C-alpha positions in Angstrom: -120.6 -16.0 71.8 -118.3 -19.0 72.0 -121.2 -21.3 71.2 -122.0 -19.3 68.1 -118.4 -19.4 66.9 -118.4 -23.2 67.4 -121.5 -23.7 65.3 -120.1 -21.5 62.5 -116.8 -23.5 62.5 -118.7 -26.7 62.2 -120.8 -25.4 59.4 -117.8 -24.1 57.6 -116.0 -27.4 57.9 -119.0 -29.3 56.6 -119.1 -27.0 53.5 -115.4 -27.5 52.9 -115.7 -31.3 53.2 -118.7 -31.3 50.8 -116.7 -29.4 48.2 -113.7 -31.8 48.5 -116.0 -34.8 48.0 -117.6 -33.1 44.9 -114.1 -32.3 43.5 -112.8 -35.8 43.9 -115.9 -37.3 42.3 -115.5 -34.8 39.4 -111.8 -35.6 38.9 -112.4 -39.4 39.0 -115.1 -39.1 36.4 -112.9 -37.1 34.1 -110.0 -39.6 34.6 -112.2 -42.5 33.7 -113.8 -40.6 30.8 -110.6 -39.1 29.3 -107.7 -40.8 31.1 -104.9 -43.0 29.9 -107.0 -45.6 28.1 -110.5 -43.9 28.1 -109.8 -41.1 25.7 -112.3 -41.0 22.8 -111.0 -41.5 19.4 -107.8 -43.1 18.1 -104.3 -42.5 19.7 -101.6 -40.9 17.6 -98.5 -43.0 17.6 -95.2 -43.3 15.7 -94.6 -46.5 13.8 -91.7 -48.3 12.0 -91.7 -50.8 9.2 -90.0 -54.2 9.8 -87.1 -54.5 7.4 -84.2 -56.9 6.7 -80.4 -56.4 6.8 -77.0 -58.1 7.4 -76.1 -58.0 11.1 -72.6 -59.1 12.4 -72.5 -61.1 15.6 -69.8 -59.5 17.6 -68.3 -60.0 21.0 -66.4 -57.4 23.0 -63.7 -57.8 25.5 -61.1 -55.6 27.3 -57.7 -56.5 26.0 -54.0 -55.7 26.6 -51.4 -55.3 23.8 -48.8 -58.0 24.3 -45.6 -58.2 22.2 -44.7 -61.6 20.7 -41.1 -61.1 21.9 -39.5 -58.9 24.5 -35.6 -59.4 24.8 -33.2 -57.9 27.2 -29.9 -57.5 25.4 -27.1 -58.5 27.7 -23.4 -58.9 27.3 -22.2 -62.5 26.9 -18.7 -61.6 28.1 -16.9 -59.3 30.5 -15.4 -56.1 29.2 -15.6 -52.4 28.7 -18.4 -50.9 26.5 -16.6 -48.9 23.8 -19.4 -48.2 21.3 -23.2 -47.9 21.1 -24.6 -48.0 17.6 -28.3 -47.5 18.2 -30.6 -44.6 19.0 -33.2 -44.9 21.7 -36.6 -45.8 20.2 -35.1 -47.0 16.9 -36.6 -49.8 14.9 -34.0 -52.5 14.3 -33.9 -55.9 12.5 -32.6 -59.1 13.7 -28.7 -59.1 13.3 -28.3 -55.3 13.3 -25.2 -54.0 15.1 -26.1 -52.5 18.6 -22.9 -52.2 20.7 -19.2 -53.0 20.8 -17.3 -54.4 23.8 -13.5 -53.9 23.9 -12.2 -56.9 21.8 -8.4 -56.5 22.5 -8.2 -58.9 25.5 -10.0 -61.6 23.5 -7.9 -60.9 20.4 -4.7 -61.4 22.5 -6.1 -64.6 24.0 -6.8 -65.9 20.5 -3.3 -65.3 19.3 -2.0 -67.1 22.4 -4.2 -70.1 21.8 -3.2 -70.2 18.2 0.5 -70.1 19.2 -0.1 -73.0 21.6 -1.7 -75.0 18.8 1.4 -74.5 16.6 3.7 -75.6 19.4 1.7 -78.7 20.2 1.4 -79.5 16.5 5.2 -79.6 16.3 5.5 -81.8 19.4 2.9 -84.2 17.9 4.9 -84.4 14.6 8.0 -85.2 16.5 6.3 -87.9 18.6 4.9 -89.4 15.4 8.3 -89.5 13.8 9.8 -91.2 16.9 6.9 -93.7 17.0 7.6 -94.7 13.4 11.3 -95.2 14.2 10.5 -97.2 17.3 8.1 -99.4 15.4 10.8 -100.2 12.8 13.3 -101.0 15.5 10.7 -103.2 17.3 10.2 -105.1 14.0 13.9 -105.9 14.0 13.6 -106.9 17.7 16.2 -104.1 18.5 14.1 -102.4 21.3 11.6 -103.4 23.8 7.9 -103.4 22.9 7.2 -101.3 26.0 9.1 -98.4 24.5 6.9 -98.5 21.4 3.8 -98.5 23.5 5.0 -95.6 25.6 5.7 -93.6 22.5 2.3 -94.5 21.1 0.7 -93.1 24.3 2.7 -89.9 23.9 1.4 -89.4 20.4 -2.2 -89.8 21.7 -1.5 -87.2 24.4 -0.3 -84.7 21.9 -3.4 -85.3 19.7 -5.7 -84.6 22.7 -3.6 -81.4 23.4 -4.2 -80.3 19.8 -8.0 -80.7 20.3 -7.9 -78.7 23.5 -5.8 -76.0 21.7 -8.4 -75.9 18.8 -11.2 -75.5 21.4 -9.4 -72.6 23.0 -9.1 -71.0 19.6 -12.8 -71.6 18.9 -13.7 -70.1 22.3 -11.7 -66.9 21.8 -13.2 -66.5 18.3 -16.7 -66.8 19.9 -15.7 -64.2 22.4 -14.7 -61.8 19.7 -18.1 -62.4 18.1 -19.7 -61.7 21.5 -17.8 -58.4 21.5 -19.9 -57.4 18.5 -23.4 -57.2 20.1 -26.3 -57.6 17.6 -30.1 -57.5 17.8 -31.6 -61.0 18.5 -35.0 -60.0 17.2 -36.6 -57.3 15.1 -38.4 -54.6 17.0 -38.0 -51.3 18.7 -35.2 -50.6 21.1 -36.0 -48.8 24.4 -33.9 -46.5 26.5 -30.3 -47.6 26.9 -29.5 -49.1 30.3 -25.7 -48.4 30.3 -23.4 -45.7 28.9 -20.1 -46.0 26.9 -17.1 -46.7 29.2 -18.9 -48.9 31.8 -17.7 -52.4 32.5 -20.4 -54.8 31.5 -20.8 -58.5 32.3 -23.3 -61.3 31.7 -24.8 -60.9 35.3 -26.0 -57.3 34.8 -29.7 -57.3 35.6 -30.7 -54.4 33.3 -28.5 -55.4 30.4 -27.7 -53.0 27.6 -31.1 -52.3 26.1 -34.6 -54.0 25.8 -36.0 -54.8 22.3 -39.7 -55.3 21.9 -41.2 -56.8 18.8 -44.0 -54.6 17.6 -44.6 -55.8 14.0 -46.6 -58.0 14.3 -48.0 -57.6 17.8 -50.8 -59.4 19.6 -53.7 -58.4 21.8 -54.8 -60.7 24.5 -58.4 -60.2 25.6 -61.1 -62.1 27.5 -64.7 -63.2 26.6 -67.3 -64.8 28.8 -67.3 -68.6 28.6 -70.9 -68.6 27.2 -69.7 -66.8 24.1 -66.6 -68.9 23.4 -68.4 -72.0 21.9 -69.6 -69.8 19.0 -66.0 -68.7 18.4 -64.7 -72.2 18.6 -67.3 -73.5 16.1 -66.4 -70.9 13.6 -62.7 -71.5 14.0 -63.2 -75.3 13.4 -65.2 -74.4 10.3 -62.0 -72.7 8.9 -63.4 -69.2 9.2 -61.0 -66.2 9.6 -62.4 -64.1 12.4 -61.5 -60.4 12.2 -60.7 -58.5 15.4 -60.6 -54.7 15.7 -58.8 -52.9 18.5 -60.4 -49.6 19.6 -59.1 -47.0 22.1 -60.5 -46.6 25.6 -63.5 -44.5 24.4 -64.3 -46.9 21.6 -64.1 -44.1 19.1 -60.8 -44.7 17.2 -59.8 -47.8 15.5 -56.1 -48.6 16.5 -55.7 -51.6 14.4 -57.4 -54.4 12.4 -56.3 -58.0 12.9 -57.6 -61.5 13.2 -58.1 -64.1 15.8 -55.0 -66.4 16.3 -55.7 -68.6 19.3 -58.0 -69.5 22.1 -56.8 -70.5 25.6 -57.3 -74.0 26.8 -59.1 -73.3 30.1 -61.7 -71.0 31.8 -60.5 -68.7 34.5 -62.5 -70.0 37.5 -62.4 -66.6 39.2 -64.0 -64.6 36.3 -65.7 -67.2 34.2 -63.8 -65.9 31.1 -61.5 -67.4 28.5 -58.4 -65.6 27.1 -58.0 -65.1 23.3 -55.1 -63.9 21.3 -55.4 -61.8 18.1 -52.6 -60.8 15.8 -52.1 -57.3 14.3 -49.5 -56.3 11.7 -49.4 -52.9 13.5 -47.6 -51.2 10.4 -48.8 -47.8 11.6 -47.3 -48.4 15.1 -50.5 -47.4 16.9 -50.4 -50.3 19.3 -47.9 -50.2 22.2 -47.1 -53.0 24.6 -49.2 -53.1 27.8 -51.7 -50.7 26.2 -55.4 -51.3 27.2 -57.7 -51.6 24.2 -61.2 -52.7 23.5 -61.2 -55.8 21.3 -64.2 -56.3 19.0 -64.4 -59.8 17.6 -66.8 -60.5 14.6 -67.8 -64.1 15.1 -70.5 -64.3 12.3 -72.8 -62.4 10.1 -76.6 -62.9 10.1 -77.7 -62.5 6.5 -81.1 -60.9 5.7 -82.0 -60.7 9.4 -85.4 -59.3 10.4 -84.8 -55.9 12.1 -87.0 -53.5 14.2 -86.0 -50.4 16.1 -85.2 -51.3 19.7 -87.8 -48.7 20.9 -90.5 -51.0 19.5 -89.7 -53.9 21.8 -91.5 -54.0 25.2 -91.2 -56.3 28.2 -93.8 -57.8 30.4 -94.6 -60.8 32.5 -95.2 -62.9 29.3 -91.8 -61.9 27.9 -90.9 -59.5 25.0 -93.5 -58.2 22.7 -94.4 -55.4 20.3 -97.5 -53.5 19.3 -98.3 -54.7 15.8 -100.4 -52.3 13.6 -103.0 -54.1 11.7 -104.8 -53.1 8.4 -107.8 -51.6 10.3 -105.5 -49.2 12.3 -105.8 -51.2 15.5 -102.8 -52.6 17.4 -102.3 -56.2 18.6 -99.9 -57.3 21.3 -97.5 -59.7 19.4 -94.8 -61.8 21.2 -91.5 -61.7 19.6 -88.1 -63.6 20.1 -85.0 -61.4 20.2 -81.7 -62.0 18.5 -78.6 -59.8 18.4 -78.7 -56.1 18.8 -77.3 -53.8 16.1 -77.0 -50.2 17.1 -80.5 -48.8 17.3 -82.1 -51.9 15.9 -82.6 -55.4 17.2 -82.9 -58.7 15.3 -86.3 -60.5 15.6 -85.9 -64.3 15.1 -89.6 -65.1 15.5 -92.9 -63.2 15.6 -92.6 -60.6 12.8 -92.1 -60.6 9.0 -90.6 -57.9 6.8 -93.2 -55.3 5.9 -95.1 -55.4 9.3 -95.7 -52.1 11.0 -94.9 -51.8 14.7 -95.4 -48.9 17.2 -92.2 -47.1 18.4 -93.6 -44.0 20.0 -96.6 -43.6 22.2 -96.7 -47.2 23.5 -97.5 -46.0 27.0 -101.0 -45.0 25.9 -101.9 -48.3 24.1 -103.7 -51.5 25.0 -104.5 -54.5 22.9 -107.0 -53.7 20.2 -106.7 -49.9 20.6 -107.3 -47.6 17.6 -104.2 -45.6 16.4 -103.4 -42.7 14.1 -100.0 -43.2 12.2 -98.9 -39.8 11.0 -95.4 -41.0 10.1 -93.5 -44.2 9.4 -90.0 -44.9 10.6 -87.9 -47.6 8.9 -85.0 -49.2 10.7 -81.7 -47.7 9.6 -79.5 -50.0 7.4 -76.9 -52.0 9.2 -74.6 -53.0 6.4 -72.4 -49.8 6.9 -72.9 -49.5 10.6 -69.8 -49.3 12.8 -69.2 -52.7 14.5 -68.1 -50.9 17.6 -71.8 -49.9 18.2 -73.1 -53.5 18.0 -73.6 -55.7 21.0 -73.8 -59.5 21.3 -77.2 -61.1 21.7 -76.3 -62.1 25.2 -76.4 -58.5 26.4 -79.6 -57.2 27.8 -81.8 -54.4 26.2 -83.1 -51.5 28.3 -86.1 -49.4 27.3 -88.0 -46.5 28.8 -91.4 -48.1 28.0 -92.0 -51.3 29.9 -95.9 -51.3 29.8 -97.3 -54.8 30.5 -100.5 -55.2 28.4 -101.7 -57.7 30.9 -102.1 -55.1 33.6 -103.8 -52.5 31.4 
């Protein structure tokens, strides 16, 4: 009995193995006959027509809103704070009254200095009269010349005293001016750092209040060093380069400005260069130290050749497209890429306006394959596209279809 079961098992295994071999041969024949490139008849694909349009060359960088001036208003004299004339968050102009320091001690000192001046003026006048008398007597040889010289020196002393008195008066007048604290720059005042009744002095670290200039305001952002020569070239040509500031999500425009300056060195740690753009910020949407996405429009490519990004493929020989010919066959055509504009990409060499390229179904194609083109897709216009969606030509393109025709 065991011998019979063994024979049956061997026969059954042989039958199963035979069926597997037959199934594999059948599957392989069907793959060859109707597989990826062996299907009979033309392949349905989606195509697009090569068009032209204006494409801005833009560069993006992360930036920080930086005020042109930030001033901590401090007292220039010692005294008691008796009045605060601003509201926290208020917009002020240069010269606006902000606070008052008790002026009475300095007013009294001014009057004292003025009194000393009057006294010394009288002493000087008396000394000058005596000098004139002595000079007359000396001319008659009635007194010694030394007495005249001594009187002349006394007159000079009183003249110096008058200058010192006048300097004291000017100092006390300046102190009275310092009692009236005004805004040194235009901007927005922050939270007050001291309350009425406190004794303030020039050495106070926090001061009275901080004023930040917001209109205009600048944005400092960085660009890779490879992109800076294009910007410099445009600036030397006298072009005004617009800069847009977007929020973190790049969905809302916070301000429109223009490039003002480029730094004079490359940051060796990051390989970037800092740039400053100026914004009028009339809407007040930009705040100091706010992070924004800066979008710089360096140039505009006029009448550029455009194709959808989905049409561009990559292989060992570089970038290429499947060009649809008049006989409904496709040809692998190498292309040279330029800047990317939304869903489209600029072609600098390899295609002409009016050509048709495959944008859908490229994974089933090979050079010379017959195709069916049920629909034609034209690249969307770029003249009204939002610049925040455009990328510089130095950024890489990524596609789902990366079929290399050389390995088909």
